C-alpha positions as CSV (number, residue, x, y, z in Angstrom):
1,T,-10.2,-34.9,-19.4
2,I,-10.9,-32.8,-16.3
3,T,-10.4,-28.7,-16.9
4,V,-10.1,-26.6,-14.7
5,N,-10.8,-22.7,-14.7
6,V,-9.5,-20.0,-12.2
7,A,-9.3,-16.4,-12.0
8,E,-5.9,-15.1,-12.9
9,N,-3.6,-14.8,-10.0
10,L,-2.6,-11.1,-9.2
11,T,-1.2,-11.9,-6.3
12,V,2.5,-11.8,-5.3
13,A,2.5,-15.4,-3.6
14,T,1.7,-18.2,-5.8
15,R,-1.0,-20.0,-4.8
16,A,-3.0,-23.3,-4.5
17,A,-5.9,-25.3,-4.3
18,T,-7.2,-29.3,-3.9
19,V,-9.8,-30.5,-6.2
20,T,-11.8,-33.9,-5.2
21,I,-12.5,-35.8,-8.4
22,T,-15.2,-38.9,-7.3
23,S,-16.4,-41.4,-8.8
24,G,-19.1,-44.0,-7.4
25,T,-16.9,-45.7,-4.3
26,L,-13.1,-44.1,-6.3
27,S,-12.2,-40.7,-4.8
28,Q,-8.7,-38.9,-6.2
29,Q,-7.3,-35.2,-4.8
30,V,-5.3,-33.1,-7.3
31,T,-3.4,-30.2,-6.2
32,V,-3.8,-27.4,-8.9
33,T,-1.0,-24.6,-8.1
34,Q,-1.0,-21.4,-9.8
35,A,2.1,-19.3,-10.6
36,A,2.3,-15.3,-8.7
37,A,1.5,-13.2,-10.8
38,A,4.8,-11.4,-13.0
39,P,6.2,-8.4,-11.4
40,P,5.3,-5.3,-12.6
41,T,7.6,-3.7,-15.2
42,P,8.6,0.2,-14.0
43,P,7.3,2.9,-15.8
44,A,10.7,3.5,-18.2
45,S,10.3,7.4,-16.6
46,D,11.5,6.4,-13.2
47,T,14.5,7.4,-11.8
48,P,14.9,4.8,-9.6
49,P,11.8,2.6,-10.8
50,H,8.8,2.5,-8.5
51,A,8.5,-1.3,-8.6
52,A,7.0,-2.7,-5.6
53,S,8.8,-6.0,-3.7
54,S,7.1,-9.0,-3.6
55,Q,7.2,-8.6,0.4
56,T,3.7,-9.0,2.4
57,W,2.9,-9.1,6.1
58,T,0.3,-10.9,8.0
59,I,-1.0,-8.8,11.1
60,G,-4.3,-9.8,12.6
61,S,-6.5,-10.8,10.2
62,Q,-5.4,-8.5,7.2
63,T,-2.2,-8.8,4.5
64,W,-0.7,-5.9,3.6
65,S,1.8,-5.4,1.3
66,D,3.6,-3.0,-1.1
67,A,1.8,-1.0,-3.7
68,I,1.7,-3.4,-6.1
69,N,1.9,-1.0,-8.7
70,I,3.2,2.2,-8.8
71,P,2.0,4.9,-11.5
72,S,4.8,7.2,-13.2
73,C,5.8,9.8,-11.0
74,N,7.4,12.8,-11.7
75,K,6.3,15.8,-10.0
76,T,8.3,17.3,-6.6
77,S,5.8,19.8,-4.8
78,F,3.2,19.2,-2.1
79,N,0.2,21.9,-1.0
80,S,-0.5,21.0,3.1
81,G,-2.9,24.1,3.6
82,S,-6.5,24.9,2.8
83,N,-7.0,25.0,-0.7
84,P,-9.4,22.3,-1.6
85,N,-8.0,21.5,-5.1
86,F,-4.9,20.1,-4.3
87,L,-2.5,19.2,-7.2
88,A,-2.1,15.4,-8.0
89,D,1.8,15.3,-6.8
90,C,4.5,12.6,-6.4
91,R,8.2,12.1,-5.2
92,S,10.7,10.0,-4.1
93,Y,13.8,10.6,-1.7
94,N,16.5,8.7,-1.3
95,N,17.4,8.7,2.1
96,S,20.5,6.3,3.8
97,G,20.1,4.3,0.8
98,A,16.5,3.7,1.0
99,T,14.4,4.9,-1.3
100,Y,10.9,6.8,0.1
101,Y,8.0,7.2,-2.1
102,Y,5.6,10.4,-1.3
103,Y,1.9,11.0,-2.8
104,S,-1.0,13.8,-2.3
105,W,-4.2,12.1,-1.6
106,P,-6.0,13.3,-4.8
107,Y,-2.8,11.4,-6.4
108,V,-3.6,8.6,-4.2
109,N,-7.3,8.4,-5.3
110,E,-6.5,9.1,-8.8
111,H,-4.7,5.9,-9.2
112,K,-5.5,3.7,-7.0
113,G,-7.1,0.8,-9.0
114,T,-2.8,1.1,-10.3
115,F,-1.6,0.8,-6.6
116,C,-3.4,-2.0,-5.3
117,P,-5.4,-3.8,-8.3
118,S,-7.8,-6.3,-7.1
119,P,-7.7,-8.3,-4.9
120,W,-5.6,-5.7,-2.9
121,R,-7.0,-2.4,-2.0
122,V,-5.7,1.2,-1.0
123,P,-6.6,0.8,3.0
124,S,-10.0,2.5,3.8
125,N,-10.5,3.7,7.3
126,S,-12.7,0.8,8.8
127,D,-9.1,-1.0,7.5
128,F,-6.5,1.1,9.6
129,M,-8.7,1.0,12.6
130,T,-8.6,-2.1,12.3
131,L,-4.8,-2.7,12.3
132,A,-4.3,-0.5,15.1
133,Y,-6.1,-2.8,17.5
134,N,-3.6,-5.6,16.1
135,T,0.1,-4.1,16.2
136,T,1.7,-2.0,17.8
137,K,4.4,0.8,16.7
138,E,7.6,-1.2,17.5
139,H,5.8,-3.6,15.3
140,L,5.2,-1.0,12.6
141,A,8.6,0.2,12.9
142,S,10.3,-3.0,12.5
143,I,8.4,-3.7,9.5
144,W,7.6,-0.7,7.6
145,G,10.5,1.3,9.2
146,Y,9.7,5.2,9.5
147,S,9.2,6.9,6.6
148,G,8.0,10.4,7.7
149,Y,5.9,12.9,5.5
150,A,6.7,15.1,2.9
151,V,5.3,19.3,2.8
152,S,6.1,21.3,0.0
153,S,9.4,20.7,-2.0
154,A,11.4,20.9,0.8
155,T,13.1,17.3,2.3
156,P,11.0,15.2,3.7
157,S,10.1,16.0,7.2
158,S,10.6,12.9,10.8
159,I,11.9,10.4,8.5
160,G,13.3,8.3,10.9
161,S,10.9,9.1,13.9
162,A,7.7,8.9,12.3
163,G,5.2,6.7,9.8
164,S,2.4,7.8,8.1
165,L,0.0,6.5,5.3
166,W,-3.0,7.2,2.9
167,S,-6.4,5.7,3.1
168,S,-9.0,5.7,0.1
169,E,-11.7,7.3,2.0
170,A,-11.6,11.3,1.7
171,N,-12.9,13.1,5.5
172,T,-14.2,17.0,3.8
173,A,-12.5,18.7,1.0
174,T,-9.6,19.2,2.0
175,A,-8.6,16.4,4.3
176,A,-8.9,12.5,4.2
177,Y,-8.3,9.5,6.5
178,S,-4.7,8.8,7.6
179,L,-2.4,6.6,9.9
180,Y,0.1,7.5,12.3
181,Y,3.2,5.5,14.5
182,Y,5.1,7.5,16.1
183,K,8.3,6.6,17.9
184,N,7.3,9.3,21.0
185,S,4.2,8.1,20.7
186,S,2.8,4.7,22.7
187,D,-0.6,4.7,19.9
188,V,-1.3,3.9,16.6
189,E,-3.5,6.7,15.5
190,V,-6.2,7.1,13.1
191,S,-6.5,10.2,12.1
192,T,-7.5,13.2,9.4
193,D,-4.6,15.5,7.4
194,S,-5.0,17.9,4.6
195,K,-4.8,16.1,1.1
196,G,-1.7,17.8,-0.2
197,M,0.1,16.4,2.0
198,G,3.0,13.6,0.4
199,Y,2.6,10.4,2.6
200,P,3.4,6.3,1.7
201,V,0.8,4.1,0.1
202,R,0.3,0.5,1.5
203,C,-1.7,-2.3,-0.1
204,V,-4.2,-4.4,2.2
205,K,-6.4,-7.6,1.7
């Protein structure tokens, strides 16, 4: 009897490995398959549930996904001012049958291990730079759409014309790194913005 021990599969896809067993001149290969992780159970307080989809996207050497598990979100406002003590805010918004989720950077920083459990992670500034060099705004719009961003408690801005994502890295006391792609611009941009803005999150590995 041969026992193979492997770490728990926390990804959203089945994975496999080949084990080669050799005795003298005899050799046999056995494929070991491990099921994908069970979908996360959305918090009961969420309406609609903040459940991640199982879809992933390969761009260059990176694999991207929806946030794997989204914490309970019941706050509704954002502060884009210069106050460094931003609230850890979040909100959802329904538009034409699609639900978008927005988070302030402090909320992402507080829950980043829940958003993207290992081997996934909330992207760093360097991850965004790599992504920007390997894709176009048209490609990102085709897979992620233009979900806009949230400011204060008003209707989110630029839905249908702009996309933005938070990184895991702060730049200053009031700003953090982020990714932008605009319909009316030719570039995918890596920049910084107020920690109080409401942006979506994607995971990378």
